[in-house]
C-alpha positions in Angstrom: -18.5 -40.5 63.0 -16.8 -42.0 60.3 -18.2 -46.2 59.0 -14.6 -46.9 57.4 -11.8 -48.7 59.7 -8.7 -45.3 59.3 -6.8 -48.3 57.5 -10.1 -47.9 54.5 -10.2 -44.5 55.7 -6.4 -43.3 54.4 -6.8 -45.2 51.5 -9.9 -44.4 50.2 -8.5 -40.4 50.1 -5.2 -41.5 48.9 -7.1 -42.9 46.2 -8.8 -40.2 46.0 -6.0 -37.1 45.9 -4.5 -40.1 43.7 -7.4 -39.4 40.7 -7.7 -35.6 41.6 -4.0 -34.9 40.4 -4.4 -37.7 37.1 -7.8 -35.2 36.3 -5.2 -32.3 37.1 -2.5 -33.0 35.4 -4.5 -34.3 32.3 -6.3 -30.9 31.8 -3.4 -28.5 32.1 -1.4 -30.7 29.6 -4.2 -30.6 27.2 -4.4 -26.7 27.7 -0.7 -26.3 27.1 -1.0 -28.9 23.4 -3.7 -26.8 22.6 -1.5 -22.9 23.5 0.6 -24.8 21.4 -1.0 -26.0 18.8 -2.5 -22.8 18.8 0.6 -20.4 17.8 0.7 -20.2 13.8 4.1 -21.1 11.8 4.7 -17.5 10.3 7.7 -19.5 8.8 8.8 -18.7 5.3 9.0 -16.4 2.4 5.7 -13.8 1.5 5.7 -12.3 -1.5 3.2 -8.6 -2.7 -0.5 -9.1 -3.8 -0.9 -6.1 -5.8 -3.9 -5.5 -8.8 -1.4 -2.7 -10.3 1.8 -4.9 -10.0 4.1 -1.5 -9.8 5.8 -2.8 -7.0 7.1 -5.5 -5.2 7.9 -6.7 -1.8 8.7 -9.5 -1.1 9.1 -11.2 3.4 11.6 -13.8 4.6 10.5 -15.1 8.1 12.9 -17.7 9.9 10.3 -18.8 12.9 12.1 -20.5 15.9 9.4 -21.0 18.9 8.1 -17.9 19.2 10.8 -16.1 18.4 11.8 -15.3 14.7 14.3 -12.9 12.5 12.6 -11.1 9.5 13.9 -9.1 6.7 12.9 -7.9 3.8 13.2 -6.2 0.1 11.4 -3.9 -1.7 11.5 -2.1 -5.3 9.4 -1.2 -8.0 8.7 -3.2 -10.5 10.4 -0.7 -13.9 13.5 -0.5 -11.1 12.7 3.6 -10.4 13.4 5.1 -7.1 14.0 4.3 -3.5 15.0 -0.1 -3.4 15.0 0.2 1.0 15.6 -3.0 2.1 15.6 -4.2 6.4 16.0 -6.7 8.7 14.7 -7.3 12.9 13.9 -9.5 15.2 10.5 -10.0 17.1 8.3 -13.3 18.2 4.6 -14.4 18.1 2.4 -13.5 20.7 -1.3 -14.5 20.4 -1.3 -15.4 16.7 0.2 -12.6 15.8 4.3 -11.5 14.2 5.7 -8.3 16.0 8.6 -7.2 15.1 11.1 -4.0 15.1 13.3 -3.5 12.4 15.4 -0.7 10.7 16.0 0.1 7.1 18.7 0.5 3.9 17.7 4.3 4.8 18.6 4.0 8.8 14.4 4.5 8.8 13.2 2.1 12.1 9.6 1.1 13.2 7.3 -1.7 14.3 5.2 -4.0 12.4 2.9 -7.1 13.2 1.5 -9.4 10.1 -1.5 -11.8 11.0 -2.6 -14.6 8.7 -5.9 -14.9 7.5 -7.1 -17.3 5.5 -4.6 -17.3 2.3 -4.0 -13.7 2.8 -2.0 -12.3 5.3 -1.7 -8.5 7.0 1.8 -6.6 6.8 0.7 -3.5 8.9 4.6 -1.2 9.1 4.4 1.8 11.0 7.5 3.8 11.0 8.7 5.4 14.3 12.1 6.5 13.4 12.4 8.4 10.1 15.9 9.2 8.4 15.2 9.6 5.2 11.1 9.8 3.6 12.1 8.0 -0.2 10.5 4.3 0.6 7.7 5.6 2.5 5.4 5.1 -0.3 6.2 0.6 0.5 5.1 1.0 4.2 1.5 0.9 5.5 -0.6 -1.6 5.4 0.2 -4.3 3.0 -1.5 -7.4 1.7 0.9 -10.4 1.5 0.4 -14.3 0.4 3.1 -17.0 1.6 5.0 -18.0 -1.9 7.1 -20.9 0.2 7.1 -22.1 3.9 11.4 -22.0 3.4 12.2 -18.0 3.8 
């Protein structure tokens, strides 16, 4: 049998329930803020880091929330060969931007962009080959972010 009066017992139980609700709300609120803050913002302009300097590759990302619109262009610095342009749509999940693209040669593929300190790694995989001429621009590319604006 309880030592508390029934009214006191109800007040005690209500107070305890409210404290538990506050702790649970605060915990989940902190976790959601932390998860939101952990997602990177890929919005910006990126350029190829290339020691040889024989080719150029630029990538623009317009990110809104976890969705992103992507465009890219590539060319040889001497103006020779293929110069593909491409566009795509994607999303950020677990810190990685993933997107599908279609280039100006009607090739299609999937890409991932992931930031590591000052270098971003772009991985381009062709899934539908229509014209292999621009394939030498694709693969794994190290990029640097040159602007926060696309």
